[in-house]
N, CA, C, O and CB atoms as a CASP TS submission, in Angstrom:
PFRMAT TS
TARGET T0000
AUTHOR 0000-0000-0000
METHOD Language model
MODEL 1
PARENT N/A
ATOM      1  N   MET     1      84.724 110.976  77.812  1.00  0.00           N
ATOM      2  CA  MET     1      84.318 111.809  76.997  1.00  0.00           C
ATOM      3  C   MET     1      86.072 112.292  76.503  1.00  0.00           C
ATOM      4  O   MET     1      87.016 112.423  77.282  1.00  0.00           O
ATOM      5  CB  MET     1      83.149 112.972  77.767  1.00  0.00           C
ATOM      6  N   LYS     2      86.098 112.508  74.790  1.00  0.00           N
ATOM      7  CA  LYS     2      87.406 113.177  74.605  1.00  0.00           C
ATOM      8  C   LYS     2      88.097 114.317  75.367  1.00  0.00           C
ATOM      9  O   LYS     2      87.548 115.289  75.885  1.00  0.00           O
ATOM     10  CB  LYS     2      87.356 113.597  73.490  1.00  0.00           C
ATOM     11  N   ILE     3      89.792 113.925  75.328  1.00  0.00           N
ATOM     12  CA  ILE     3      90.395 115.689  75.523  1.00  0.00           C
ATOM     13  C   ILE     3      89.828 116.212  74.804  1.00  0.00           C
ATOM     14  O   ILE     3      89.262 117.094  75.450  1.00  0.00           O
ATOM     15  CB  ILE     3      91.843 116.220  75.256  1.00  0.00           C
ATOM     16  N   LYS     4      89.470 116.319  73.505  1.00  0.00           N
ATOM     17  CA  LYS     4      89.000 117.852  72.156  1.00  0.00           C
ATOM     18  C   LYS     4      87.767 118.521  72.938  1.00  0.00           C
ATOM     19  O   LYS     4      87.761 119.725  73.195  1.00  0.00           O
ATOM     20  CB  LYS     4      88.176 117.178  70.047  1.00  0.00           C
ATOM     21  N   ASP     5      86.632 117.580  73.329  1.00  0.00           N
ATOM     22  CA  ASP     5      85.536 117.543  74.268  1.00  0.00           C
ATOM     23  C   ASP     5      85.754 118.327  75.736  1.00  0.00           C
ATOM     24  O   ASP     5      84.942 118.746  76.561  1.00  0.00           O
ATOM     25  CB  ASP     5      85.254 116.042  74.503  1.00  0.00           C
ATOM     26  N   LEU     6      86.847 118.332  75.701  1.00  0.00           N
ATOM     27  CA  LEU     6      87.323 118.616  77.564  1.00  0.00           C
ATOM     28  C   LEU     6      87.170 119.700  77.388  1.00  0.00           C
ATOM     29  O   LEU     6      86.409 120.499  77.933  1.00  0.00           O
ATOM     30  CB  LEU     6      88.883 118.307  78.391  1.00  0.00           C
ATOM     31  N   ARG     7      88.210 119.864  76.256  1.00  0.00           N
ATOM     32  CA  ARG     7      89.013 121.564  75.706  1.00  0.00           C
ATOM     33  C   ARG     7      88.082 122.745  75.612  1.00  0.00           C
ATOM     34  O   ARG     7      88.591 123.848  75.413  1.00  0.00           O
ATOM     35  CB  ARG     7      89.687 121.547  73.969  1.00  0.00           C
ATOM     36  N   GLY     8      86.644 122.628  75.745  1.00  0.00           N
ATOM     37  CA  GLY     8      85.776 123.179  75.235  1.00  0.00           C
ATOM     38  C   GLY     8      84.960 123.678  76.241  1.00  0.00           C
ATOM     39  O   GLY     8      84.007 124.304  75.779  1.00  0.00           O
ATOM     40  N   GLN     9      84.997 123.617  77.590  1.00  0.00           N
ATOM     41  CA  GLN     9      83.991 123.050  78.711  1.00  0.00           C
ATOM     42  C   GLN     9      85.227 124.225  79.544  1.00  0.00           C
ATOM     43  O   GLN     9      86.375 124.465  79.169  1.00  0.00           O
ATOM     44  CB  GLN     9      83.794 120.798  79.178  1.00  0.00           C
ATOM     45  N   ARG    10      84.740 124.598  80.346  1.00  0.00           N
ATOM     46  CA  ARG    10      85.370 126.202  81.245  1.00  0.00           C
ATOM     47  C   ARG    10      85.942 124.857  82.710  1.00  0.00           C
ATOM     48  O   ARG    10      85.812 123.643  82.871  1.00  0.00           O
ATOM     49  CB  ARG    10      83.345 128.079  81.993  1.00  0.00           C
ATOM     50  N   ASP    11      86.644 126.128  83.561  1.00  0.00           N
ATOM     51  CA  ASP    11      86.962 125.496  84.506  1.00  0.00           C
ATOM     52  C   ASP    11      86.392 125.083  85.388  1.00  0.00           C
ATOM     53  O   ASP    11      86.672 124.125  86.109  1.00  0.00           O
ATOM     54  CB  ASP    11      87.549 125.838  84.854  1.00  0.00           C
ATOM     55  N   SER    12      85.099 126.121  85.427  1.00  0.00           N
ATOM     56  CA  SER    12      84.112 125.415  86.524  1.00  0.00           C
ATOM     57  C   SER    12      83.359 124.223  85.845  1.00  0.00           C
ATOM     58  O   SER    12      83.062 123.483  86.783  1.00  0.00           O
ATOM     59  CB  SER    12      82.917 126.531  87.139  1.00  0.00           C
ATOM     60  N   GLU    13      83.007 123.798  84.950  1.00  0.00           N
ATOM     61  CA  GLU    13      82.689 123.004  84.552  1.00  0.00           C
ATOM     62  C   GLU    13      83.192 121.341  84.602  1.00  0.00           C
ATOM     63  O   GLU    13      82.516 120.386  84.985  1.00  0.00           O
ATOM     64  CB  GLU    13      82.645 123.559  83.757  1.00  0.00           C
ATOM     65  N   LEU    14      84.282 121.335  84.203  1.00  0.00           N
ATOM     66  CA  LEU    14      85.920 120.669  84.979  1.00  0.00           C
ATOM     67  C   LEU    14      85.757 120.178  86.291  1.00  0.00           C
ATOM     68  O   LEU    14      85.927 119.026  86.690  1.00  0.00           O
ATOM     69  CB  LEU    14      87.224 121.882  85.242  1.00  0.00           C
ATOM     70  N   GLU    15      85.376 121.277  86.976  1.00  0.00           N
ATOM     71  CA  GLU    15      85.488 121.285  88.664  1.00  0.00           C
ATOM     72  C   GLU    15      84.240 120.412  89.038  1.00  0.00           C
ATOM     73  O   GLU    15      84.284 119.187  89.153  1.00  0.00           O
ATOM     74  CB  GLU    15      85.366 123.012  89.471  1.00  0.00           C
ATOM     75  N   PHE    16      83.360 121.022  89.177  1.00  0.00           N
ATOM     76  CA  PHE    16      82.419 119.643  88.388  1.00  0.00           C
ATOM     77  C   PHE    16      82.057 118.970  87.868  1.00  0.00           C
ATOM     78  O   PHE    16      81.140 118.246  88.256  1.00  0.00           O
ATOM     79  CB  PHE    16      81.972 119.343  88.143  1.00  0.00           C
ATOM     80  N   GLU    17      82.774 118.870  86.409  1.00  0.00           N
ATOM     81  CA  GLU    17      82.715 117.313  86.333  1.00  0.00           C
ATOM     82  C   GLU    17      83.636 116.205  87.203  1.00  0.00           C
ATOM     83  O   GLU    17      83.298 115.063  87.515  1.00  0.00           O
ATOM     84  CB  GLU    17      83.023 117.038  84.947  1.00  0.00           C
ATOM     85  N   LEU    18      84.825 116.850  87.481  1.00  0.00           N
ATOM     86  CA  LEU    18      86.264 115.972  88.501  1.00  0.00           C
ATOM     87  C   LEU    18      85.709 115.842  89.706  1.00  0.00           C
ATOM     88  O   LEU    18      86.217 114.943  90.376  1.00  0.00           O
ATOM     89  CB  LEU    18      87.922 116.884  88.821  1.00  0.00           C
ATOM     90  N   ASP    19      84.573 116.612  90.367  1.00  0.00           N
ATOM     91  CA  ASP    19      83.777 116.434  91.584  1.00  0.00           C
ATOM     92  C   ASP    19      82.866 114.451  91.595  1.00  0.00           C
ATOM     93  O   ASP    19      82.747 113.490  92.356  1.00  0.00           O
ATOM     94  CB  ASP    19      82.412 118.047  91.444  1.00  0.00           C
ATOM     95  N   ARG    20      82.421 114.931  90.037  1.00  0.00           N
ATOM     96  CA  ARG    20      81.843 113.917  89.865  1.00  0.00           C
ATOM     97  C   ARG    20      82.355 112.200  90.494  1.00  0.00           C
ATOM     98  O   ARG    20      82.263 111.403  91.427  1.00  0.00           O
ATOM     99  CB  ARG    20      81.782 114.108  88.546  1.00  0.00           C
ATOM    100  N   LEU    21      82.845 112.419  89.333  1.00  0.00           N
ATOM    101  CA  LEU    21      83.622 111.391  89.077  1.00  0.00           C
ATOM    102  C   LEU    21      84.377 110.975  89.526  1.00  0.00           C
ATOM    103  O   LEU    21      84.599 109.773  89.383  1.00  0.00           O
ATOM    104  CB  LEU    21      83.986 111.349  88.425  1.00  0.00           C
ATOM    105  N   GLN    22      85.328 111.954  90.474  1.00  0.00           N
ATOM    106  CA  GLN    22      86.046 111.296  92.066  1.00  0.00           C
ATOM    107  C   GLN    22      84.756 110.787  93.063  1.00  0.00           C
ATOM    108  O   GLN    22      85.064 109.728  93.611  1.00  0.00           O
ATOM    109  CB  GLN    22      87.062 112.811  93.139  1.00  0.00           C
ATOM    110  N   LYS    23      83.656 111.169  93.369  1.00  0.00           N
ATOM    111  CA  LYS    23      82.553 110.229  93.997  1.00  0.00           C
ATOM    112  C   LYS    23      81.977 109.490  93.241  1.00  0.00           C
ATOM    113  O   LYS    23      80.792 109.413  93.565  1.00  0.00           O
ATOM    114  CB  LYS    23      81.553 110.791  94.601  1.00  0.00           C
ATOM    115  N   ALA    24      82.315 108.660  92.043  1.00  0.00           N
ATOM    116  CA  ALA    24      81.264 107.463  91.067  1.00  0.00           C
ATOM    117  C   ALA    24      83.017 107.148  91.277  1.00  0.00           C
ATOM    118  O   ALA    24      83.126 106.324  90.369  1.00  0.00           O
ATOM    119  CB  ALA    24      80.046 107.821  88.983  1.00  0.00           C
ATOM    120  N   LEU    25      84.188 107.240  91.765  1.00  0.00           N
ATOM    121  CA  LEU    25      85.234 106.572  91.580  1.00  0.00           C
ATOM    122  C   LEU    25      85.607 105.351  92.531  1.00  0.00           C
ATOM    123  O   LEU    25      86.127 104.239  92.428  1.00  0.00           O
ATOM    124  CB  LEU    25      86.130 107.472  91.560  1.00  0.00           C
ATOM    125  N   PHE    26      84.789 106.565  93.993  1.00  0.00           N
ATOM    126  CA  PHE    26      85.050 106.134  94.894  1.00  0.00           C
ATOM    127  C   PHE    26      83.624 104.851  95.160  1.00  0.00           C
ATOM    128  O   PHE    26      83.794 103.758  95.699  1.00  0.00           O
ATOM    129  CB  PHE    26      85.362 107.372  95.815  1.00  0.00           C
ATOM    130  N   ASP    27      82.659 105.229  94.771  1.00  0.00           N
ATOM    131  CA  ASP    27      81.592 104.343  94.921  1.00  0.00           C
ATOM    132  C   ASP    27      82.048 103.003  94.108  1.00  0.00           C
ATOM    133  O   ASP    27      82.106 101.812  94.414  1.00  0.00           O
ATOM    134  CB  ASP    27      80.203 105.029  94.378  1.00  0.00           C
ATOM    135  N   ALA    28      82.215 103.425  93.442  1.00  0.00           N
ATOM    136  CA  ALA    28      82.293 101.997  92.663  1.00  0.00           C
ATOM    137  C   ALA    28      83.833 101.142  93.105  1.00  0.00           C
ATOM    138  O   ALA    28      84.115  99.993  92.765  1.00  0.00           O
ATOM    139  CB  ALA    28      82.262 102.369  90.738  1.00  0.00           C
ATOM    140  N   ARG    29      84.572 101.946  93.832  1.00  0.00           N
ATOM    141  CA  ARG    29      85.836 100.971  94.655  1.00  0.00           C
ATOM    142  C   ARG    29      85.183 100.087  95.675  1.00  0.00           C
ATOM    143  O   ARG    29      85.221  98.902  96.004  1.00  0.00           O
ATOM    144  CB  ARG    29      87.063 101.961  95.593  1.00  0.00           C
ATOM    145  N   PHE    30      84.565 101.192  96.032  1.00  0.00           N
ATOM    146  CA  PHE    30      83.719 100.886  97.671  1.00  0.00           C
ATOM    147  C   PHE    30      82.475  99.067  97.371  1.00  0.00           C
ATOM    148  O   PHE    30      82.428  97.965  97.917  1.00  0.00           O
ATOM    149  CB  PHE    30      82.121 103.031  98.090  1.00  0.00           C
ATOM    150  N   LYS    31      81.758  99.716  96.281  1.00  0.00           N
ATOM    151  CA  LYS    31      81.206  98.741  95.745  1.00  0.00           C
ATOM    152  C   LYS    31      81.658  96.659  95.182  1.00  0.00           C
ATOM    153  O   LYS    31      81.198  95.518  95.159  1.00  0.00           O
ATOM    154  CB  LYS    31      80.979  99.635  94.820  1.00  0.00           C
ATOM    155  N   SER    32      83.133  97.695  94.777  1.00  0.00           N
ATOM    156  CA  SER    32      84.460  96.707  94.189  1.00  0.00           C
ATOM    157  C   SER    32      84.735  95.632  95.879  1.00  0.00           C
ATOM    158  O   SER    32      84.723  94.441  96.189  1.00  0.00           O
ATOM    159  CB  SER    32      86.407  98.128  93.614  1.00  0.00           C
ATOM    160  N   ALA    33      84.862  96.406  96.276  1.00  0.00           N
ATOM    161  CA  ALA    33      85.714  95.915  97.669  1.00  0.00           C
ATOM    162  C   ALA    33      84.296  95.637  98.668  1.00  0.00           C
ATOM    163  O   ALA    33      84.833  95.667  99.776  1.00  0.00           O
ATOM    164  CB  ALA    33      87.024  97.435  98.463  1.00  0.00           C
ATOM    165  N   THR    34      82.840  95.389  98.932  1.00  0.00           N
ATOM    166  CA  THR    34      82.090  94.750  98.806  1.00  0.00           C
ATOM    167  C   THR    34      81.426  93.473  98.408  1.00  0.00           C
ATOM    168  O   THR    34      81.287  92.441  99.065  1.00  0.00           O
ATOM    169  CB  THR    34      81.969  95.201  98.639  1.00  0.00           C
ATOM    170  N   GLU    35      80.992  93.804  97.020  1.00  0.00           N
ATOM    171  CA  GLU    35      79.908  92.089  96.578  1.00  0.00           C
ATOM    172  C   GLU    35      81.203  92.867  94.765  1.00  0.00           C
ATOM    173  O   GLU    35      82.052  93.746  94.619  1.00  0.00           O
ATOM    174  CB  GLU    35      76.579  92.172  96.505  1.00  0.00           C
ATOM    175  N   THR    36      80.509  91.778  93.841  1.00  0.00           N
ATOM    176  CA  THR    36      80.889  92.068  92.910  1.00  0.00           C
ATOM    177  C   THR    36      80.719  92.856  92.375  1.00  0.00           C
ATOM    178  O   THR    36      79.547  93.024  92.038  1.00  0.00           O
ATOM    179  CB  THR    36      80.860  91.596  92.467  1.00  0.00           C
ATOM    180  N   ALA    37      81.416  93.546  92.074  1.00  0.00           N
ATOM    181  CA  ALA    37      81.612  94.791  90.732  1.00  0.00           C
ATOM    182  C   ALA    37      80.746  94.416  89.554  1.00  0.00           C
ATOM    183  O   ALA    37      81.124  93.354  89.059  1.00  0.00           O
ATOM    184  CB  ALA    37      83.339  94.889  90.021  1.00  0.00           C
ATOM    185  N   ALA    38      79.653  94.978  88.919  1.00  0.00           N
ATOM    186  CA  ALA    38      79.445  94.630  87.771  1.00  0.00           C
ATOM    187  C   ALA    38      80.204  95.631  86.760  1.00  0.00           C
ATOM    188  O   ALA    38      80.626  94.892  85.870  1.00  0.00           O
ATOM    189  CB  ALA    38      78.042  94.521  87.632  1.00  0.00           C
ATOM    190  N   GLN    39      80.371  96.223  86.630  1.00  0.00           N
ATOM    191  CA  GLN    39      81.491  96.897  85.882  1.00  0.00           C
ATOM    192  C   GLN    39      83.055  96.913  86.023  1.00  0.00           C
ATOM    193  O   GLN    39      83.607  97.887  85.511  1.00  0.00           O
ATOM    194  CB  GLN    39      81.220  98.046  85.984  1.00  0.00           C
ATOM    195  N   PRO    40      83.790  96.052  86.593  1.00  0.00           N
ATOM    196  CA  PRO    40      85.280  96.687  86.665  1.00  0.00           C
ATOM    197  C   PRO    40      86.037  97.124  85.701  1.00  0.00           C
ATOM    198  O   PRO    40      87.224  96.864  85.504  1.00  0.00           O
ATOM    199  CB  PRO    40      86.093  95.942  87.127  1.00  0.00           C
ATOM    200  N   GLY    41      85.228  97.892  85.010  1.00  0.00           N
ATOM    201  CA  GLY    41      86.111  98.896  83.422  1.00  0.00           C
ATOM    202  C   GLY    41      85.550  99.588  84.015  1.00  0.00           C
ATOM    203  O   GLY    41      86.550  99.297  84.671  1.00  0.00           O
ATOM    204  N   ARG    42      84.520 100.752  84.909  1.00  0.00           N
ATOM    205  CA  ARG    42      84.850 101.425  85.094  1.00  0.00           C
ATOM    206  C   ARG    42      85.522 102.309  86.095  1.00  0.00           C
ATOM    207  O   ARG    42      85.812 103.504  86.161  1.00  0.00           O
ATOM    208  CB  ARG    42      84.376 101.450  84.752  1.00  0.00           C
ATOM    209  N   ILE    43      85.672 101.104  86.948  1.00  0.00           N
ATOM    210  CA  ILE    43      86.912 102.065  87.904  1.00  0.00           C
ATOM    211  C   ILE    43      88.333 102.651  87.056  1.00  0.00           C
ATOM    212  O   ILE    43      89.106 103.360  87.701  1.00  0.00           O
ATOM    213  CB  ILE    43      87.650 100.890  89.278  1.00  0.00           C
ATOM    214  N   ARG    44      88.614 102.373  85.771  1.00  0.00           N
ATOM    215  CA  ARG    44      89.641 102.362  85.130  1.00  0.00           C
ATOM    216  C   ARG    44      89.251 103.423  84.220  1.00  0.00           C
ATOM    217  O   ARG    44      90.094 104.297  84.015  1.00  0.00           O
ATOM    218  CB  ARG    44      90.034 101.092  84.624  1.00  0.00           C
ATOM    219  N   GLU    45      88.145 103.506  83.646  1.00  0.00           N
ATOM    220  CA  GLU    45      87.416 104.755  83.167  1.00  0.00           C
ATOM    221  C   GLU    45      87.424 105.979  83.936  1.00  0.00           C
ATOM    222  O   GLU    45      87.346 107.145  83.547  1.00  0.00           O
ATOM    223  CB  GLU    45      86.096 104.478  83.003  1.00  0.00           C
ATOM    224  N   ASN    46      87.500 105.640  84.757  1.00  0.00           N
ATOM    225  CA  ASN    46      86.694 106.706  85.926  1.00  0.00           C
ATOM    226  C   ASN    46      87.929 107.281  86.113  1.00  0.00           C
ATOM    227  O   ASN    46      88.076 108.461  85.797  1.00  0.00           O
ATOM    228  CB  ASN    46      85.843 106.072  87.525  1.00  0.00           C
ATOM    229  N   ARG    47      89.245 106.369  86.778  1.00  0.00           N
ATOM    230  CA  ARG    47      90.950 106.789  86.726  1.00  0.00           C
ATOM    231  C   ARG    47      91.350 107.447  85.404  1.00  0.00           C
ATOM    232  O   ARG    47      92.025 108.465  85.554  1.00  0.00           O
ATOM    233  CB  ARG    47      92.005 105.372  86.855  1.00  0.00           C
ATOM    234  N   ARG    48      91.193 107.236  84.660  1.00  0.00           N
ATOM    235  CA  ARG    48      91.559 107.993  83.216  1.00  0.00           C
ATOM    236  C   ARG    48      91.079 109.459  82.902  1.00  0.00           C
ATOM    237  O   ARG    48      91.601 110.386  82.284  1.00  0.00           O
ATOM    238  CB  ARG    48      90.933 107.160  82.043  1.00  0.00           C
ATOM    239  N   GLN    49      89.623 109.278  83.708  1.00  0.00           N
ATOM    240  CA  GLN    49      88.796 110.395  82.999  1.00  0.00           C
ATOM    241  C   GLN    49      89.423 111.444  84.274  1.00  0.00           C
ATOM    242  O   GLN    49      89.962 112.405  83.726  1.00  0.00           O
ATOM    243  CB  GLN    49      86.724 110.108  82.821  1.00  0.00           C
ATOM    244  N   ILE    50      89.511 111.542  85.752  1.00  0.00           N
ATOM    245  CA  ILE    50      90.146 112.115  86.319  1.00  0.00           C
ATOM    246  C   ILE    50      91.487 112.412  86.183  1.00  0.00           C
ATOM    247  O   ILE    50      91.900 113.190  87.043  1.00  0.00           O
ATOM    248  CB  ILE    50      89.925 111.787  87.054  1.00  0.00           C
ATOM    249  N   ALA    51      92.263 112.051  85.404  1.00  0.00           N
ATOM    250  CA  ALA    51      93.778 112.939  84.600  1.00  0.00           C
ATOM    251  C   ALA    51      93.278 113.591  84.309  1.00  0.00           C
ATOM    252  O   ALA    51      93.086 114.679  84.851  1.00  0.00           O
ATOM    253  CB  ALA    51      94.756 112.600  83.468  1.00  0.00           C
ATOM    254  N   ARG    52      92.574 112.933  82.669  1.00  0.00           N
ATOM    255  CA  ARG    52      92.394 113.698  81.633  1.00  0.00           C
ATOM    256  C   ARG    52      92.371 115.414  81.707  1.00  0.00           C
ATOM    257  O   ARG    52      92.935 116.400  81.232  1.00  0.00           O
ATOM    258  CB  ARG    52      91.235 113.183  81.172  1.00  0.00           C
ATOM    259  N   ILE    53      91.200 114.986  82.743  1.00  0.00           N
ATOM    260  CA  ILE    53      90.476 116.700  83.652  1.00  0.00           C
ATOM    261  C   ILE    53      92.318 117.851  84.615  1.00  0.00           C
ATOM    262  O   ILE    53      92.868 118.951  84.566  1.00  0.00           O
ATOM    263  CB  ILE    53      88.717 115.669  85.975  1.00  0.00           C
ATOM    264  N   ARG    54      92.402 116.886  85.110  1.00  0.00           N
ATOM    265  CA  ARG    54      93.511 117.163  85.703  1.00  0.00           C
ATOM    266  C   ARG    54      94.395 117.762  84.943  1.00  0.00           C
ATOM    267  O   ARG    54      94.620 118.972  84.978  1.00  0.00           O
ATOM    268  CB  ARG    54      93.993 116.200  86.207  1.00  0.00           C
ATOM    269  N   THR    55      95.015 116.850  84.123  1.00  0.00           N
ATOM    270  CA  THR    55      95.535 117.413  83.187  1.00  0.00           C
ATOM    271  C   THR    55      95.754 118.514  81.958  1.00  0.00           C
ATOM    272  O   THR    55      96.794 118.968  81.482  1.00  0.00           O
ATOM    273  CB  THR    55      95.516 116.884  83.057  1.00  0.00           C
ATOM    274  N   LEU    56      94.024 118.819  81.558  1.00  0.00           N
ATOM    275  CA  LEU    56      94.134 119.931  81.514  1.00  0.00           C
ATOM    276  C   LEU    56      93.226 120.902  82.370  1.00  0.00           C
ATOM    277  O   LEU    56      92.210 121.383  81.867  1.00  0.00           O
ATOM    278  CB  LEU    56      94.108 120.068  80.376  1.00  0.00           C
ATOM    279  N   LEU    57      93.469 121.084  83.205  1.00  0.00           N
ATOM    280  CA  LEU    57      93.206 122.310  84.284  1.00  0.00           C
ATOM    281  C   LEU    57      94.569 122.961  84.871  1.00  0.00           C
ATOM    282  O   LEU    57      94.712 124.070  85.388  1.00  0.00           O
ATOM    283  CB  LEU    57      92.310 121.706  85.654  1.00  0.00           C
ATOM    284  N   GLN    58      95.891 121.563  84.552  1.00  0.00           N
ATOM    285  CA  GLN    58      96.979 122.281  85.623  1.00  0.00           C
ATOM    286  C   GLN    58      97.935 122.450  83.712  1.00  0.00           C
ATOM    287  O   GLN    58      99.122 122.759  83.611  1.00  0.00           O
ATOM    288  CB  GLN    58      97.987 120.789  87.559  1.00  0.00           C
ATOM    289  N   GLU    59      97.047 122.165  82.539  1.00  0.00           N
ATOM    290  CA  GLU    59      97.607 123.433  81.665  1.00  0.00           C
ATOM    291  C   GLU    59      97.385 124.402  81.164  1.00  0.00           C
ATOM    292  O   GLU    59      98.172 124.913  80.368  1.00  0.00           O
ATOM    293  CB  GLU    59      97.921 123.353  80.960  1.00  0.00           C
ATOM    294  N   ARG    60      95.583 125.231  81.686  1.00  0.00           N
ATOM    295  CA  ARG    60      95.567 126.110  81.937  1.00  0.00           C
ATOM    296  C   ARG    60      96.053 127.618  82.947  1.00  0.00           C
ATOM    297  O   ARG    60      95.758 128.794  83.158  1.00  0.00           O
ATOM    298  CB  ARG    60      94.998 125.714  81.797  1.00  0.00           C
ATOM    299  N   LYS    61      97.199 126.292  83.405  1.00  0.00           N
ATOM    300  CA  LYS    61      96.789 127.188  84.776  1.00  0.00           C
ATOM    301  C   LYS    61      97.826 127.538  84.717  1.00  0.00           C
ATOM    302  O   LYS    61      97.983 128.735  84.955  1.00  0.00           O
ATOM    303  CB  LYS    61      96.306 126.693  86.211  1.00  0.00           C
ATOM    304  N   THR    62      98.980 126.768  84.401  1.00  0.00           N
ATOM    305  CA  THR    62     100.253 127.728  83.602  1.00  0.00           C
ATOM    306  C   THR    62     100.155 127.725  82.244  1.00  0.00           C
ATOM    307  O   THR    62     100.826 127.018  81.493  1.00  0.00           O
ATOM    308  CB  THR    62     101.789 127.223  83.829  1.00  0.00           C
ATOM    309  N   HIS    63      99.655 128.198  82.054  1.00  0.00           N
ATOM    310  CA  HIS    63      99.153 128.578  79.929  1.00  0.00           C
ATOM    311  C   HIS    63     100.409 127.447  79.128  1.00  0.00           C
ATOM    312  O   HIS    63     101.284 128.015  78.475  1.00  0.00           O
ATOM    313  CB  HIS    63      99.767 131.196  79.104  1.00  0.00           C
ATOM    314  N   ILE    64     100.434 126.385  79.183  1.00  0.00           N
ATOM    315  CA  ILE    64     100.702 125.808  78.798  1.00  0.00           C
ATOM    316  C   ILE    64      99.746 125.300  76.912  1.00  0.00           C
ATOM    317  O   ILE    64      98.632 125.284  76.388  1.00  0.00           O
ATOM    318  CB  ILE    64     100.850 125.246  80.000  1.00  0.00           C
ATOM    319  N   ARG    65     100.695 125.095  76.720  1.00  0.00           N
ATOM    320  CA  ARG    65      99.981 125.421  74.718  1.00  0.00           C
ATOM    321  C   ARG    65      98.622 126.603  74.370  1.00  0.00           C
ATOM    322  O   ARG    65      97.597 126.582  73.689  1.00  0.00           O
ATOM    323  CB  ARG    65      98.997 123.526  74.001  1.00  0.00           C
ATOM    324  N   GLY    66      99.100 127.282  74.997  1.00  0.00           N
ATOM    325  CA  GLY    66      98.405 128.772  74.464  1.00  0.00           C
ATOM    326  C   GLY    66      96.910 129.113  75.623  1.00  0.00           C
ATOM    327  O   GLY    66      96.459 130.191  76.009  1.00  0.00           O
ATOM    328  N   ALA    67      96.420 127.554  75.943  1.00  0.00           N
ATOM    329  CA  ALA    67      95.077 127.805  76.229  1.00  0.00           C
ATOM    330  C   ALA    67      94.811 129.083  77.797  1.00  0.00           C
ATOM    331  O   ALA    67      95.443 129.192  78.848  1.00  0.00           O
ATOM    332  CB  ALA    67      94.443 126.074  76.505  1.00  0.00           C
ATOM    333  N   GLN    68      93.742 129.752  77.319  1.00  0.00           N
ATOM    334  CA  GLN    68      93.617 130.810  77.850  1.00  0.00           C
ATOM    335  C   GLN    68      92.514 130.448  79.376  1.00  0.00           C
ATOM    336  O   GLN    68      91.368 130.799  79.094  1.00  0.00           O
ATOM    337  CB  GLN    68      93.090 131.837  76.620  1.00  0.00           C
ATOM    338  N   SER    69      92.591 129.899  80.747  1.00  0.00           N
ATOM    339  CA  SER    69      92.021 129.623  81.536  1.00  0.00           C
ATOM    340  C   SER    69      90.715 130.651  80.943  1.00  0.00           C
ATOM    341  O   SER    69      90.853 131.684  80.288  1.00  0.00           O
ATOM    342  CB  SER    69      92.782 129.710  82.856  1.00  0.00           C
ATOM    343  N   ARG    70      89.379 129.991  81.414  1.00  0.00           N
ATOM    344  CA  ARG    70      87.805 130.345  80.760  1.00  0.00           C
ATOM    345  C   ARG    70      87.281 131.043  82.030  1.00  0.00           C
ATOM    346  O   ARG    70      86.137 131.497  82.058  1.00  0.00           O
ATOM    347  CB  ARG    70      86.666 128.805  80.235  1.00  0.00           C
TER
END
């Protein structure tokens, strides 16, 4: 999901997505440690998506870019 798409979501939706991605990242890391990872790029993509969401939530919290908390 692109940052442009994330900006249209509410904080509660972003937090839900953040929780989902963190669980998916944990599962992917666990699988890669215990067996052969089917999609090694998934870990990197999850980390980047988590960073995008955290950045957006922080921007809203500090009112950077004029974004209002929804």
